[in-house]
Structures are given as C-alpha cells and as structure tokens.
N, C-alpha and C positions, 0 to 999 in steps of 0.2 A: 470528594472522592470517588477514587472504581471501588465499586465492588460486582462481585459476581456469584448471582443465587442461580443454583445446580440441585434444586429443589426436583426441578421436573425429568430431568436424566436419571434418579434412579425409582426402581420399583419401594413400592407397590404402586405409588403414584402411576408409572409408566409401563404399565403390562410386562410380559414376558419376556421382551425386547429391551430389556433393557438393566442396567448395572446394579450388583446388591452392595452397600455400602463398606461389606466386609470384600470385596472386589478390589480396593484399593490398595495397593502400596505405598512403603516408602522405598525415596529413591534414591539412592544414597549417595551423596557428597561425590566420593571414590569415582561416582561412574559420571559426574558432570560438574564440572568443578567450572560456575560463574569467568570466574579471577579470567578462563582460559578461551572466555570469548569476544571476540572482534568486537562489536557491535559496544557493546557493554563500557565499553571504554569511552567511547562516544559522550555517552551523560553527564561523565566527569572533566570537561575540556573547557578551554576557558573560553569564550564568547565576543571578545575583546576584538575582536580583529574581525569578525563578519559584521558585529556593529558600526566597526569604522568601515567598512568595505559599502555595506548598507546606506550609512550615510551620505560617502558622497556620491553611490547612486541616485539617491533623491533628491539629492541637489543639483543633476544633470538634466535627467531624462522624466518624460512624462511615465514610458511604457518601460517595463522589462520583460524581456520572450527569454522562456525557461523552452532551448533545442533539448530536447532529450526524448530520453524512448525507457519505459521500463522502470527501472529502480531510481532513475535520472530523474525522471519525469511525476510517474504519481503519487510519491510524493507530495511536493508541490503543487502537483492538483488537489490532494483534498487540503492539503491548511489553503491554497485559497479561494475551496470553495466551503470551507469552513468559517471562515471570517471574512471580515471587511477590510476593505488597505485600509488604513489610517494614512497612510504616507500624503494619501493623494496616486501615488504611481497607478499604472495600469500594470498589470502580472497576467500576462498572457503567453499563451504556449504555442509551441511547432517544432517538427519533428518528429509525434511519436508515428505518424506513418508516411508515407510517401507517396497519399493518393496527391498528382496531379493537380485539381480539380483544388481541395486542403491547401494550397496553398499557394496557388497562383490567387488564390480568392483572399485568403490571411493575409498578404499582400497588397493589394487593390483597400484596406482598409486603414491600414497603418503611416503618420507621415514616422520616413525614415531617420527626420534631423531632430525626433524625442523620442528616438531607441536605441533602447543596450542591447547586444540580445546575447545572451549565456547558453552557449554550448558545450553543452554536458556531455564528455562520454569515458567512463574509468580507463579501459580498456586503449583511447584514443587509434582504434582501430575499425570502430560501431560503424558500418557502412550506408544506415542512414541520415548519422547524423554527419559524417562528412559530406554528402550530398546533399543535403540541407543547407551547411555551411556553406558548400561552394556556388551554389547559391545565392544565401546571400549577399557575400558578399562581389557578387557581381551588382546583386539588385544597389548595396551602397555605390557599390563606384559608377553605375547608369546615375546615379542623383549627385556625383561629382562632390560626396562625401570620401572623407579616408575611413578604409577600412576599423584602424585598430577605434578608431573615441566611437564607434561600434559594436565592437564586440570583446567578450573579455571567455576565454576558454578552462573550464573544469576539469579538471584530466589528475588524474593518480599516477598514470607510466611513463615510464623517459622511454628517450627514442622510440615511439608514433611516427602514423600519419596526421595526427592530430598537432604533437610538437612541431614538428617544423611547419604546418602550414602557420601557425600561430608565428614561429619566427622570422616565414617568409615574408608575415605582413605587420610584424612588428608588434604582434598581443600580446596584450598583459594575460596572463597562467595563475591560476587560483587552483592551489594542491589540496586533492581531497585526500583521504585516507589510506593508504592504497593495502591497508588488508581487512577492513570495512566491503563485503562484496554490496553495491550497485542496490539488493534487493534491501537490504540494513541498513542503509543509508543514509536515510531520512532527518534521523539527530545530528546529522554532521553538515559543515557547509556544504552539502547538497538540496538542505532542508531548508534549511536555517536565515538559507541566506536568501529565500526566496522568501518568508517570514517575516526578514526584519526588515527588509525592504517594502513592507506591507507595513512598518510602525510596529510589527505587533511583539510583543515582550520573547521572546525567544528564552531568557535564564528559568522562564516560566516551563516551555513543555520541558528543557534538561530535571529542576524540578516534580516535577509529576513521572516523569521515567525514573527519578532516585529512590523514592514516593515508593514504588512495586518495585525494584530492585529490594529497595529495606526491607519490606516483609513476605520475601520472596527468600527466605532463610535456612526454612525447615524444611526435612526432607520427607514430613509429615503435610499428607493434601489435604488436610482437614486445621491444617494449619497456614498455608500457599494455595492463595487464590488461585494463583497461575498454575502450580502442580495442578491441583485438581480439573480444571481446562481440557487439560494436557493428555491426564491420565485419563478422564471419559471421555473422549475424542479419541485415544487407544486404544479401550478395551471395548470402544464401542465397535470399531474399525475387525479388532482380532476376534473380538466374542458373536459379537451378532451385524458381520460384513456390513455395518455402516459406514461405507464408505466415501458419501455426499456430506461436505459443512457447508452450512450457506449459511451467510452474516447478513444480515436484514438490522440494520439500522433503522427506531422510527423518529427519523429526523434527515428530510434533504439536504440539508449539510452535512453530514454523515454518506452520502451515494455516494461519494467517489474513496471513501474511507474502505468503502467494501471493492473497488475498483484494483486497491494496495494489497487487501488483503491475498486474494485472488491469486496475486503474481507472486506475492511471499508465501505460498502455505502450495503454490501448481509447484515451482522452481525449487523449492528448496526438498519437499517429501514427494514428488514424482524419480522416482527412481528403480531402476533396473537390476540395478547390484543389489548388497548389502557390505559392509564393511571389511570384509571376509574376500567378495569378489563370486557372491556365490549368484547366480539370478535371484532376486527375490518377487519384480514387479511390481514395488512399495508406491502405493501413493493415495491422499485422499482428495477429492476431487472439491472443492472451493466453489461456491457457486453463489456471485453480488447478487441481492435483493434489497428492495425498500418497504417499511412500510409507511402510509398505507396501503401506497399505490399499489405492491403486490400481493393486496386479500384479495385482490378481485383481477387475479388470472396464477401465479404459481401457489399461493395455496392451497388450492384442489387440488394439486399432483400431491403435495405435501401433507396435506390428509386422508386422501384417499389410494394414493399411488404406493408404490411398492413401498417397505417399511425398511430402508435403506438410509438417508436423512437426521442429519443432524442439525437444528435451524438455533444460531446464537442468534441473539433480538440485543440492544443494545436502546434502552432508554432516557433520557437528561429526564431528571426531578424538575428541574426550571427550561421553558422554552423563553423566557427573557421577553414575553409577545401579552399584551392584555386581550385581542382583538376579539370581539365576539358578538354574537349572534345579534338582533335584534328583528324581532318580527312579533306579528299578534295576529298572523293569517292563523286560522282554529287550528288546520290537519297538520300544520306545523309548529304550532303554538310550544311541546313542550322542547321544541329546540332554544324557544326566549333566553339569553341571557348565561349565551355554553358560551365559556370561549374555545376556543379554538382548543387549547391549552389542552383541557378535559377531553375534549372530544378525539383526541388523539390514543390520550393515556388510555380510555376506554375502548380503541381499537383493537391498540396493543392484550388490553386484555381479555378482552372479546378473542385474541384468536390463539390466546395461548389459553387460551379454555377447551379453546373446540381442538384443538390438537393435542392436548392434556382425554381430550373423551374423547382420541383418538391414537391410543397409545404410541403419543410422537414425542421423543426425543426434543427436550428443546429448552434451556437454559436464557440466562439475561446477562444483561451487563449492565446496570446503574450508573451512571455517574449525576453531579451535583447539573450541570449544564455545560454547553460547546462553553469549552475557553482556552487557552494555553496549558495550562494546567491540566484538562483533565486528557486534550489528545495526546501530547506528551506521556502522559500516562499510559492510554490507549493502542500509541505506537508500540511502545513498549512492550507492556502485557504477551502481545498478538508477536514479537519479536521472540523474546524468550519462553513462550508456550511453544512456537514451533520449532525454537532451540531442542525443548525438554521433548516434543515427539517425536525429530532424527532419528533420539540418544535411542528412545523407548524402540523406534523403528529397526534401529540399529543401520541405519544409512549415516554417505557423508552427507549436508543437512547444509551446505557451503558450497558445494557445488554444483553445474548444471553441463552436463558433458551433454544432452538429448539438447537441447539450445546451442554450445558449441556446436556440432554438428550439421546442424540449418545453415548457419554460417561457415562452417567451412565450403561444403555445397554449395552458399550463394555470391564467395567471393570464383572459386571457380568458373561459373558459370557469368561471370562480369570478368572473367579472363586477367582475373589476378596473378601475378607473380606470385610466382609458390605455390600456386596448387593446382601443379598442373596433372597430378596425379589422380585429384581427384576429378577433378577433368575428365580424365579418361579414366573415369571409373563410370559419371553419370554420362556418359556416349549413350548405352547401349540403353538409359530410358530414353533418353531424347530419337533414338534414330528410331525406337518402337512409336513413334508420334508422329 
C-alpha cells in the first residue's frame, strides 16, 4: 500500500519557512468533483480488449517499439524500466526525439521481421511522430516487408494526417480516449498495452489506482493523503514562494517515473492566465532526481542553496533482493553482512535528517514494493494531486497553450499548409539572423 508521510513538511520540524497544521483547509467537493475528471474514468475501464491485442502481439513479435513523445511515451518508459518483461518481448522506444544519430543507430540494432511499431499520437498531427512514421515505413519497405504487418497506430482524433497515412497503408488503428490528455493517459491503452505486452497484470495497475481513489473522498486533508500532498505544495508555493518540486525516488527502477512526473506537473501547472483570463504566471517547476545517486550532487544545493524547494522521496519497503556485502578487510569490516537494501534505506534516512537539520521541507511516499498495484497507485496519486493543485491555483490544468504555440511555429517553419500567417509573423525573427 501507498502512504504519504508529511511530517517534515510542517513546523516546528522545518523552521519558519514551513506550513502550520492550522493553515490546512477543507477542499469542498463543490469546487472539485472527481466525477468530472476524464482520466478518472480510465481506472474503471474493462481491459479485455487490451489483453487480446497484447496476446496477438506476443505471439508474433520479439520486439514491440513505442513510437511516441511526451505523454505517449513517458508512461510506457516508466513501466518498462520498473518491470522485467515476463513475456519475453523486448519493449523499445523511438520517436521522443528527432536526433538523426539516435534514429539511425536504433535501426542498426533491430530486425524488422521480428518487430511491431506502435505509432502513437492523440492529435494525429505530431510532427516528430509523423516524421518517424515516414522513415519507419521506408525502412520496412526496403526490407521487402509489408508495412501493415509491422505498424499499428494509436490515436484518438479523426480525419488527421496520421489517420490518412494509416488508411493509405492499410494499417490497423487502436483507438485512444479522446477526452483524456496524453500526460494523463498512462492508465489507458497508451500505457497499459505496453504493460500487457510485457506480460504484466494490467488489472493490478487499475486496482492500485482505484485504491487511491477510494481513500481520497474526504474534503479534509488529514483524511485524504493526496489532498494533503497537494495542499502542502500549494501553501508552500503561495506562502513561502517554494516553487520548485523535486521528486527523488530511492530506486533505480523508478528513475523514469520522475521524468513522467516532470511532464505532468510542468505542462499542467505552468500557466500564464487564470480561469478568468487574468495574467498570473502560475507554475511549480518539477525536477527529477534519484537517490542515492544525487546525494552526491544535487543535495548540496537542496541543503544549502535557496530555500525555495520541496522534496518528495519515494522509497519501497521491500526491494526484493538479498544481495549483501561480505568482507573481512579490517577498515571496512563494519560493512560486513550489510544488505544493499539496508544500505540504500540508511542513505535515504541520512539525507532526510540532513534536510531536516537545514530546515528544508520534504515528505516521503512509502510503498510496499515495486509491483503493478503500487505503480498504478503512484500514477493516480500524482495525477489526482495535480488536478487538486490546478484547482487551487485557479488555472486550466488540462490545456497546454504554451506547447501548442511552439507546434504552430514549427509547422510554419516547415511550410505546412494553413500556417502561412504564423510563417509571416516569424519572418522578422528569421531575417534578424
């Protein structure tokens, strides 16, 4: 089970720049109705179709390649890093970058005959994905293979470039949920198909999310750990200008989870205007960190630099490994018999104490172990806390106009039809160069 320990977020433990328990507030259901959250609907969905698709993929292919960027990619990367593939299918990734060296190297290492590419774009217009799609089809055809045998497309928007390309090649389309934004879609077919192809129990992911949902119905943060987490982030930001949120799991398996969290928070909470259209320039800057690695780098800044940060640790109770140190060398004999699991837990404790002594706010999420249930719970914990935070900040949590503007300019620079005005606008910057 997942538990959030907020002890070191409060005064007097963490000096003057910390929250008092009396600062916490009831968050009325009239202001926040979970039933209206589209990503919440995903956790109650039937999974039989996803399992059926995965079973077919496992029977035919050795490699399953996710071709996605952002929310179409990061959740699957988190799952792939957190678990071993039980099915024997290799889960690989391409498309999150248009670096030509990465793309060229990737195709030198795989056998197309044994590979299925899942090309994912909710909008069906993502330029990085379309570019990768076109190159992938060329590689497949050069190998004298049939394109539709090696590509499926996952999208949720009709009459798009990607859909037309799918029809052109006779490629099957897997339908995503159009009402759910990519960064909230990990517990849909976007992430769950990756998990199912690996042979994981996808129902357990949803059970973990449902568990969190059931224990977060209270309007009182002392009875709702997700609300508690959100309020502490909000009050630290509002009252003490702590606008940097660091997620630091103490497990290499969860390193990618930090990258998923980084997109979720940055894209959801970094907004120029309020719901009423007033300029407020809201935002909490997320940073992905890793214990114990970053004890030897970032912790210097977190302990002695500006007190503008909140750190959230994640640590499993059971690492499910018994490896230990065996030595009779005198000057390191104090390590003899020490399990690495106990070592990393002591490293976490030492870091937490040092932060406390320097009056640095930090909380800890404890999970039993890294399994489907707990990862599903973690995904939903942060999705729901981000939705709470968006309401507290009085912003639209689910749009991304700053991202969309960059996309428009990219289309204009590439000469895409329909973006002539943007190209005209950009000409002054290009001329200046």
